[in-house]
LUMVO-759143 format. One record per residue: x, y, z of N, C-alpha, C, O in turn. Coordinates in Angstrom, 3 decimals. Layout:
N
+----------+----------+----------+----------+----------+----------+----------+----------+----------+----------+----------+----------+
:      n_u :      n_v :      n_w :     ca_u :     ca_v :     ca_w :      c_u :      c_v :      c_w :      o_u :      o_v :      o_w :
+----------+----------+----------+----------+----------+----------+----------+----------+----------+----------+----------+----------+
:        X :        Y :        Z :        X :        Y :        Z :        X :        Y :        Z :        X :        Y :        Z :
...
+----------+----------+----------+----------+----------+----------+----------+----------+----------+----------+----------+----------+
//
This chain:
120
+----------+----------+----------+----------+----------+----------+----------+----------+----------+----------+----------+----------+
:      n_u :      n_v :      n_w :     ca_u :     ca_v :     ca_w :      c_u :      c_v :      c_w :      o_u :      o_v :      o_w :
+----------+----------+----------+----------+----------+----------+----------+----------+----------+----------+----------+----------+
:    0.842 :   -1.162 :    0.000 :    0.000 :    0.000 :    0.000 :    0.897 :    1.238 :    0.000 :    1.850 :    1.327 :    0.775 :
:    0.586 :    2.173 :   -0.862 :    1.378 :    3.390 :   -0.985 :    0.892 :    4.427 :    0.020 :   -0.302 :    4.533 :    0.303 :
:    1.850 :    5.192 :    0.555 :    1.509 :    6.286 :    1.456 :    1.166 :    7.507 :    0.631 :    1.778 :    7.763 :   -0.406 :
:    0.170 :    8.271 :    1.104 :   -0.158 :    9.489 :    0.349 :    1.019 :   10.469 :    0.388 :    1.792 :   10.511 :    1.345 :
:    1.118 :   11.227 :   -0.652 :    2.208 :   12.187 :   -0.754 :    2.006 :   13.289 :    0.284 :    0.920 :   13.857 :    0.396 :
:    3.052 :   13.581 :    1.032 :    2.974 :   14.620 :    2.055 :    3.354 :   15.945 :    1.419 :    4.221 :   16.033 :    0.550 :
:    2.642 :   16.997 :    1.910 :    2.944 :   18.340 :    1.428 :    3.961 :   18.974 :    2.347 :    3.935 :   18.753 :    3.558 :
:    4.845 :   19.749 :    1.789 :    5.822 :   20.451 :    2.604 :    5.706 :   21.940 :    2.314 :    5.186 :   22.340 :    1.272 :
:    6.192 :   22.757 :    3.240 :    6.154 :   24.206 :    3.077 :    7.318 :   24.721 :    2.252 :    7.392 :   25.918 :    1.974 :
:    8.183 :   23.884 :    1.875 :    9.326 :   24.320 :    1.091 :    8.854 :   24.800 :   -0.282 :    8.166 :   24.087 :   -1.013 :
:    9.248 :   26.038 :   -0.604 :    8.874 :   26.579 :   -1.904 :    7.458 :   27.131 :   -1.938 :    7.013 :   27.624 :   -2.974 :
:    6.739 :   27.055 :   -0.814 :    5.376 :   27.587 :   -0.751 :    5.448 :   29.052 :   -0.340 :    6.071 :   29.371 :    0.673 :
:    4.821 :   29.957 :   -1.105 :    4.926 :   31.373 :   -0.795 :    3.674 :   31.924 :   -0.117 :    3.558 :   33.145 :   -0.005 :
:    2.759 :   31.127 :    0.327 :    1.524 :   31.589 :    0.972 :    1.719 :   31.850 :    2.456 :    2.800 :   31.639 :    3.005 :
:    0.636 :   32.319 :    3.102 :    0.656 :   32.593 :    4.533 :   -0.085 :   31.498 :    5.268 :   -1.020 :   30.898 :    4.738 :
:    0.334 :   31.246 :    6.477 :   -0.388 :   30.272 :    7.289 :   -1.597 :   30.969 :    7.900 :   -1.701 :   32.196 :    7.878 :
:   -2.486 :   30.190 :    8.431 :   -3.684 :   30.726 :    9.056 :   -3.320 :   31.598 :   10.260 :   -3.942 :   32.639 :   10.470 :
:   -2.351 :   31.201 :   11.034 :   -1.924 :   31.962 :   12.202 :   -1.369 :   33.314 :   11.775 :   -1.680 :   34.329 :   12.399 :
:   -0.559 :   33.349 :   10.730 :   -0.011 :   34.614 :   10.239 :   -1.122 :   35.549 :    9.757 :   -1.087 :   36.751 :   10.020 :
:   -2.088 :   35.000 :    9.064 :   -3.208 :   35.808 :    8.581 :   -4.032 :   36.360 :    9.739 :   -4.465 :   37.512 :    9.696 :
:   -4.254 :   35.550 :   10.774 :   -5.013 :   36.014 :   11.939 :   -4.258 :   37.101 :   12.700 :   -4.864 :   38.077 :   13.143 :
:   -2.956 :   36.946 :   12.856 :   -2.154 :   37.957 :   13.549 :   -2.169 :   39.265 :   12.756 :   -2.324 :   40.338 :   13.339 :
:   -2.012 :   39.186 :   11.450 :   -2.039 :   40.392 :   10.616 :   -3.399 :   41.087 :   10.698 :   -3.464 :   42.315 :   10.753 :
:   -4.470 :   40.318 :   10.707 :   -5.818 :   40.894 :   10.831 :   -5.992 :   41.573 :   12.183 :   -6.562 :   42.661 :   12.260 :
:   -5.511 :   40.944 :   13.239 :   -5.639 :   41.516 :   14.581 :   -4.858 :   42.826 :   14.686 :   -5.340 :   43.782 :   15.293 :
:   -3.673 :   42.881 :   14.108 :   -2.877 :   44.113 :   14.139 :   -3.589 :   45.214 :   13.345 :   -3.641 :   46.362 :   13.786 :
:   -4.123 :   44.872 :   12.202 :   -4.850 :   45.849 :   11.380 :   -6.046 :   46.417 :   12.138 :   -6.257 :   47.630 :   12.144 :
:   -6.827 :   45.552 :   12.773 :   -8.003 :   46.005 :   13.524 :   -7.577 :   46.870 :   14.714 :   -8.213 :   47.882 :   15.009 :
:   -6.504 :   46.471 :   15.389 :   -6.034 :   47.227 :   16.553 :   -5.588 :   48.640 :   16.168 :   -5.675 :   49.556 :   16.986 :
:   -5.121 :   48.823 :   14.952 :   -4.696 :   50.150 :   14.490 :   -5.867 :   50.911 :   13.867 :   -5.991 :   52.116 :   14.084 :
:   -6.721 :   50.246 :   13.106 :   -7.786 :   50.904 :   12.354 :   -8.914 :   51.417 :   13.243 :   -9.434 :   52.505 :   12.994 :
:   -9.302 :   50.678 :   14.257 :  -10.444 :   51.067 :   15.092 :  -10.208 :   52.409 :   15.793 :  -11.084 :   53.271 :   15.727 :
:   -9.077 :   52.629 :   16.456 :   -8.877 :   53.949 :   17.077 :   -8.824 :   55.094 :   16.063 :   -9.313 :   56.189 :   16.342 :
:   -8.238 :   54.851 :   14.898 :   -8.167 :   55.901 :   13.885 :   -9.548 :   56.288 :   13.378 :   -9.846 :   57.471 :   13.209 :
:  -10.383 :   55.296 :   13.137 :  -11.742 :   55.568 :   12.664 :  -12.540 :   56.314 :   13.734 :  -13.283 :   57.243 :   13.415 :
:  -12.393 :   55.917 :   14.992 :  -13.136 :   56.600 :   16.051 :  -12.670 :   58.038 :   16.221 :  -13.483 :   58.909 :   16.531 :
:  -11.396 :   58.309 :   16.028 :  -10.888 :   59.681 :   16.113 :  -11.477 :   60.530 :   14.989 :  -11.910 :   61.658 :   15.223 :
:  -11.495 :   59.994 :   13.780 :  -12.008 :   60.748 :   12.638 :  -13.488 :   61.063 :   12.821 :  -13.894 :   62.213 :   12.654 :
:  -14.307 :   60.060 :   13.161 :  -15.733 :   60.292 :   13.305 :  -16.046 :   61.084 :   14.569 :  -17.019 :   61.838 :   14.586 :
:  -15.263 :   60.937 :   15.612 :  -15.473 :   61.711 :   16.829 :  -15.243 :   63.187 :   16.608 :  -16.012 :   64.013 :   17.100 :
:  -14.192 :   63.538 :   15.872 :  -13.920 :   64.951 :   15.604 :  -14.982 :   65.536 :   14.683 :  -15.296 :   66.723 :   14.779 :
:  -15.535 :   64.723 :   13.797 :  -16.587 :   65.195 :   12.907 :  -17.834 :   65.587 :   13.706 :  -18.449 :   66.620 :   13.438 :
:  -18.204 :   64.752 :   14.692 :  -19.363 :   65.057 :   15.522 :  -19.085 :   66.258 :   16.424 :  -19.985 :   67.052 :   16.698 :
:  -17.860 :   66.389 :   16.877 :  -17.499 :   67.519 :   17.720 :  -17.581 :   68.814 :   16.916 :  -18.061 :   69.824 :   17.430 :
:  -17.126 :   68.803 :   15.674 :  -17.217 :   69.987 :   14.822 :  -18.671 :   70.375 :   14.594 :  -19.008 :   71.559 :   14.616 :
:  -19.530 :   69.396 :   14.378 :  -20.958 :   69.662 :   14.170 :  -21.560 :   70.295 :   15.426 :  -22.353 :   71.232 :   15.330 :
:  -21.188 :   69.790 :   16.593 :  -21.693 :   70.349 :   17.846 :  -21.214 :   71.790 :   18.030 :  -21.976 :   72.643 :   18.484 :
:  -19.965 :   72.063 :   17.682 :  -19.444 :   73.425 :   17.787 :  -20.172 :   74.369 :   16.829 :  -20.481 :   75.505 :   17.188 :
:  -20.445 :   73.899 :   15.611 :  -21.178 :   74.716 :   14.645 :  -22.588 :   75.033 :   15.153 :  -23.053 :   76.167 :   15.035 :
:  -23.262 :   74.032 :   15.716 :  -24.605 :   74.256 :   16.241 :  -24.584 :   75.234 :   17.414 :  -25.478 :   76.072 :   17.539 :
:  -23.583 :   75.134 :   18.262 :  -23.472 :   76.052 :   19.396 :  -23.272 :   77.480 :   18.910 :  -23.938 :   78.399 :   19.387 :
:  -22.353 :   77.674 :   17.958 :  -22.097 :   79.008 :   17.410 :  -23.344 :   79.559 :   16.730 :  -23.700 :   80.721 :   16.930 :
:  -24.006 :   78.732 :   15.931 :  -25.214 :   79.173 :   15.229 :  -26.317 :   79.536 :   16.220 :  -27.042 :   80.508 :   16.007 :
:  -26.452 :   78.776 :   17.286 :  -27.468 :   79.065 :   18.297 :  -27.181 :   80.392 :   18.991 :  -28.103 :   81.159 :   19.269 :
:  -25.923 :   80.665 :   19.268 :  -25.559 :   81.952 :   19.874 :  -25.913 :   83.113 :   18.945 :  -26.451 :   84.126 :   19.392 :
:  -25.612 :   82.967 :   17.657 :  -25.962 :   84.008 :   16.693 :  -27.470 :   84.215 :   16.643 :  -27.954 :   85.347 :   16.650 :
:  -28.213 :   83.099 :   16.592 :  -29.670 :   83.202 :   16.533 :  -30.227 :   83.892 :   17.770 :  -31.132 :   84.721 :   17.670 :
:  -29.694 :   83.556 :   18.921 :  -30.175 :   84.167 :   20.157 :  -29.941 :   85.678 :   20.148 :  -30.828 :   86.446 :   20.523 :
:  -28.752 :   86.106 :   19.723 :  -28.444 :   87.536 :   19.670 :  -29.364 :   88.267 :   18.695 :  -29.911 :   89.322 :   19.016 :
:  -29.526 :   87.701 :   17.513 :  -30.352 :   88.350 :   16.501 :  -31.829 :   88.318 :   16.881 :  -32.553 :   89.267 :   16.579 :
:  -32.293 :   87.263 :   17.528 :  -33.694 :   87.182 :   17.951 :  -33.997 :   88.225 :   19.014 :  -35.068 :   88.832 :   18.999 :
:  -33.068 :   88.440 :   19.935 :  -33.272 :   89.477 :   20.960 :  -33.377 :   90.858 :   20.310 :  -34.223 :   91.666 :   20.693 :
:  -32.519 :   91.123 :   19.329 :  -32.599 :   92.399 :   18.619 :  -33.952 :   92.542 :   17.920 :  -34.578 :   93.601 :   17.973 :
:  -34.396 :   91.466 :   17.266 :  -35.662 :   91.509 :   16.524 :  -36.847 :   91.729 :   17.458 :  -37.818 :   92.382 :   17.077 :
:  -36.782 :   91.198 :   18.663 :  -37.889 :   91.353 :   19.607 :  -37.924 :   92.764 :   20.195 :  -39.002 :   93.297 :   20.455 :
:  -36.767 :   93.366 :   20.404 :  -36.688 :   94.644 :   21.114 :  -36.793 :   95.840 :   20.168 :  -37.504 :   96.801 :   20.461 :
:  -36.096 :   95.785 :   19.048 :  -36.052 :   96.941 :   18.145 :  -37.349 :   97.048 :   17.339 :  -37.893 :   96.030 :   16.912 :
:  -37.845 :   98.260 :   17.129 :  -39.115 :   98.420 :   16.417 :  -39.020 :   98.132 :   14.915 :  -39.997 :   97.694 :   14.309 :
:  -37.868 :   98.372 :   14.319 :  -37.748 :   98.134 :   12.877 :  -37.439 :   96.653 :   12.598 :  -36.980 :   95.912 :   13.468 :
:  -37.706 :   96.267 :   11.371 :  -37.418 :   94.886 :   10.968 :  -35.917 :   94.637 :   10.966 :  -35.139 :   95.538 :   10.655 :
:  -35.508 :   93.430 :   11.309 :  -34.080 :   93.127 :   11.198 :  -33.663 :   93.119 :    9.736 :  -34.503 :   92.916 :    8.860 :
:  -32.384 :   93.335 :    9.457 :  -31.946 :   93.295 :    8.060 :  -32.186 :   91.910 :    7.457 :  -32.156 :   90.904 :    8.166 :
:  -32.423 :   91.866 :    6.156 :  -32.707 :   90.591 :    5.494 :  -31.553 :   89.611 :    5.629 :  -31.758 :   88.397 :    5.649 :
:  -30.333 :   90.144 :    5.723 :  -29.158 :   89.277 :    5.843 :  -28.109 :   89.946 :    6.725 :  -27.788 :   91.122 :    6.554 :
:  -27.588 :   89.174 :    7.664 :  -26.515 :   89.638 :    8.543 :  -25.327 :   88.720 :    8.307 :  -25.480 :   87.499 :    8.329 :
:  -24.149 :   89.284 :    8.083 :  -22.950 :   88.486 :    7.835 :  -21.934 :   88.740 :    8.939 :  -21.681 :   89.882 :    9.323 :
:  -21.358 :   87.657 :    9.439 :  -20.282 :   87.739 :   10.436 :  -19.160 :   86.815 :    9.981 :  -19.404 :   85.752 :    9.410 :
:  -17.943 :   87.232 :   10.239 :  -16.784 :   86.408 :    9.897 :  -16.012 :   86.105 :   11.171 :  -15.603 :   87.007 :   11.902 :
:  -15.822 :   84.819 :   11.419 :  -15.075 :   84.376 :   12.598 :  -13.971 :   83.445 :   12.122 :  -14.236 :   82.420 :   11.495 :
:  -12.739 :   83.810 :   12.423 :  -11.565 :   83.026 :   12.026 :  -11.585 :   82.668 :   10.542 :  -11.266 :   81.543 :   10.158 :
:  -11.959 :   83.628 :    9.726 :  -11.956 :   83.433 :    8.287 :  -13.142 :   82.660 :    7.736 :  -13.205 :   82.410 :    6.532 :
:  -14.085 :   82.275 :    8.591 :  -15.266 :   81.524 :    8.150 :  -16.459 :   82.468 :    8.155 :  -16.729 :   83.142 :    9.149 :
:  -17.166 :   82.506 :    7.035 :  -18.295 :   83.416 :    6.902 :  -19.591 :   82.757 :    7.377 :  -19.958 :   81.673 :    6.922 :
:  -20.268 :   83.430 :    8.294 :  -21.569 :   83.007 :    8.808 :  -22.607 :   84.013 :    8.330 :  -22.375 :   85.221 :    8.377 :
:  -23.752 :   83.516 :    7.869 :  -24.833 :   84.400 :    7.432 :  -26.112 :   84.030 :    8.160 :  -26.427 :   82.855 :    8.352 :
:  -26.838 :   85.059 :    8.560 :  -28.153 :   84.872 :    9.151 :  -29.135 :   85.543 :    8.202 :  -29.063 :   86.751 :    7.977 :
:  -30.045 :   84.764 :    7.651 :  -31.030 :   85.288 :    6.706 :  -32.405 :   85.265 :    7.367 :  -32.830 :   84.252 :    7.922 :
:  -33.093 :   86.411 :    7.293 :  -34.406 :   86.565 :    7.898 :  -35.495 :   86.511 :    6.835 :  -35.321 :   87.008 :    5.722 :
:  -36.629 :   85.895 :    7.197 :  -37.849 :   85.932 :    6.383 :  -38.970 :   86.397 :    7.298 :  -39.153 :   85.854 :    8.387 :
:  -39.719 :   87.400 :    6.858 :  -40.794 :   87.967 :    7.664 :  -42.127 :   87.788 :    6.944 :  -42.203 :   87.855 :    5.717 :
:  -43.166 :   87.559 :    7.726 :  -44.509 :   87.507 :    7.165 :  -45.483 :   88.085 :    8.182 :  -45.315 :   87.907 :    9.389 :
:  -46.493 :   88.772 :    7.689 :  -47.486 :   89.385 :    8.570 :  -47.207 :   90.856 :    8.784 :  -46.112 :   91.348 :    8.513 :
:  -48.248 :   91.568 :    9.292 :  -48.111 :   93.010 :    9.520 :  -47.947 :   93.322 :   11.003 :  -46.842 :   93.618 :   11.459 :
:  -49.038 :   93.257 :   11.754 :  -48.983 :   93.596 :   13.169 :  -48.339 :   92.483 :   13.978 :  -47.485 :   92.732 :   14.829 :
:  -48.748 :   91.272 :   13.709 :  -48.156 :   90.109 :   14.373 :  -47.275 :   89.416 :   13.338 :  -47.777 :   88.728 :   12.449 :
:  -45.990 :   89.596 :   13.453 :  -45.054 :   89.090 :   12.445 :  -44.481 :   87.737 :   12.848 :  -44.086 :   87.518 :   13.994 :
:  -44.451 :   86.856 :   11.886 :  -43.735 :   85.596 :   12.064 :  -42.367 :   85.780 :   11.418 :  -42.268 :   86.106 :   10.235 :
:  -41.320 :   85.569 :   12.197 :  -39.954 :   85.765 :   11.710 :  -39.211 :   84.435 :   11.767 :  -39.238 :   83.740 :   12.783 :
:  -38.561 :   84.097 :   10.687 :  -37.752 :   82.882 :   10.633 :  -36.328 :   83.290 :   10.275 :  -36.100 :   83.996 :    9.293 :
:  -35.378 :   82.837 :   11.081 :  -33.966 :   83.118 :   10.826 :  -33.254 :   81.807 :   10.541 :  -33.435 :   80.817 :   11.249 :
:  -32.450 :   81.818 :    9.501 :  -31.658 :   80.643 :    9.142 :  -30.183 :   81.010 :    9.190 :  -29.785 :   82.073 :    8.713 :
:  -29.370 :   80.129 :    9.768 :  -27.936 :   80.380 :    9.892 :  -27.199 :   79.481 :    8.906 :  -27.413 :   78.270 :    8.866 :
:  -26.329 :   80.100 :    8.115 :  -25.521 :   79.398 :    7.125 :  -24.047 :   79.566 :    7.464 :  -23.608 :   80.648 :    7.855 :
:  -23.301 :   78.505 :    7.315 :  -21.844 :   78.556 :    7.466 :  -21.245 :   78.172 :    6.121 :  -21.443 :   77.058 :    5.635 :
:  -20.524 :   79.089 :    5.538 :  -19.910 :   78.870 :    4.219 :  -20.936 :   78.366 :    3.205 :  -20.630 :   77.501 :    2.385 :
:  -22.147 :   78.905 :    3.265 :  -23.189 :   78.550 :    2.307 :  -24.029 :   77.344 :    2.678 :  -25.010 :   77.064 :    1.990 :
:  -23.691 :   76.618 :    3.732 :  -24.458 :   75.432 :    4.143 :  -25.345 :   75.770 :    5.333 :  -24.895 :   76.392 :    6.296 :
:  -26.616 :   75.354 :    5.260 :  -27.556 :   75.606 :    6.345 :  -27.147 :   74.810 :    7.577 :  -26.967 :   73.594 :    7.508 :
:  -27.001 :   75.502 :    8.705 :  -26.644 :   74.847 :    9.962 :  -27.885 :   74.614 :   10.801 :  -28.129 :   73.491 :   11.243 :
:  -28.677 :   75.659 :   11.028 :  -29.899 :   75.524 :   11.816 :  -30.796 :   76.724 :   11.545 :  -30.390 :   77.681 :   10.886 :
:  -32.012 :   76.661 :   12.058 :  -32.923 :   77.785 :   11.918 :  -33.799 :   77.889 :   13.160 :  -33.866 :   76.966 :   13.972 :
:  -34.464 :   79.023 :   13.291 :  -35.364 :   79.256 :   14.424 :  -36.402 :   80.268 :   14.008 :  -36.199 :   81.049 :   13.079 :
:  -37.519 :   80.243 :   14.711 :  -38.582 :   81.192 :   14.416 :  -39.060 :   81.892 :   15.670 :  -38.907 :   81.392 :   16.785 :
:  -39.644 :   83.064 :   15.461 :  -40.245 :   83.788 :   16.568 :  -41.404 :   84.596 :   16.029 :  -41.503 :   84.862 :   14.831 :
:  -42.274 :   84.977 :   16.939 :  -43.390 :   85.824 :   16.588 :  -43.223 :   87.112 :   17.385 :  -42.931 :   87.081 :   18.581 :
:  -43.410 :   88.241 :   16.713 :  -43.269 :   89.520 :   17.403 :  -44.420 :   90.437 :   17.033 :  -44.981 :   90.364 :   15.940 :
:  -44.746 :   91.293 :   17.970 :  -45.806 :   92.290 :   17.777 :  -45.168 :   93.583 :   17.307 :  -44.229 :   94.087 :   17.923 :
:  -45.687 :   94.116 :   16.207 :  -45.165 :   95.366 :   15.647 :  -46.275 :   96.410 :   15.744 :  -47.298 :   96.315 :   15.067 :
:  -46.055 :   97.403 :   16.596 :  -47.029 :   98.483 :   16.762 :  -46.971 :   99.411 :   15.561 :  -45.890 :   99.806 :   15.126 :
:  -48.126 :   99.755 :   15.030 :  -48.166 :  100.643 :   13.858 :  -48.808 :  101.947 :   14.216 :  -48.936 :  102.826 :   13.365 :
+----------+----------+----------+----------+----------+----------+----------+----------+----------+----------+----------+----------+
//
């Protein structure tokens, strides 16, 4: 009875299962923290943008409530070279509905509305 031919690793250029598993584990150990840093900073930037936009809206809304004249249709502010715009839309005469939208570099960040009484 003949013995089956045995395979040897001599001249074989492939990877063993253990080598492949170790390489995968090293890749995952490096990739996971990098991905979390990238996506974490993205969410942090979004939160900072919303905070800044909310502060602008609050300031402009207080002006709109207190001052008798209509707010300007567009207010532009530049902070650290980034242009922020607040655009107002008004409707109504005595009881005005006002909507303000905040844009950062042309992209809508958030909006808010208020109702104000305008004495004539």
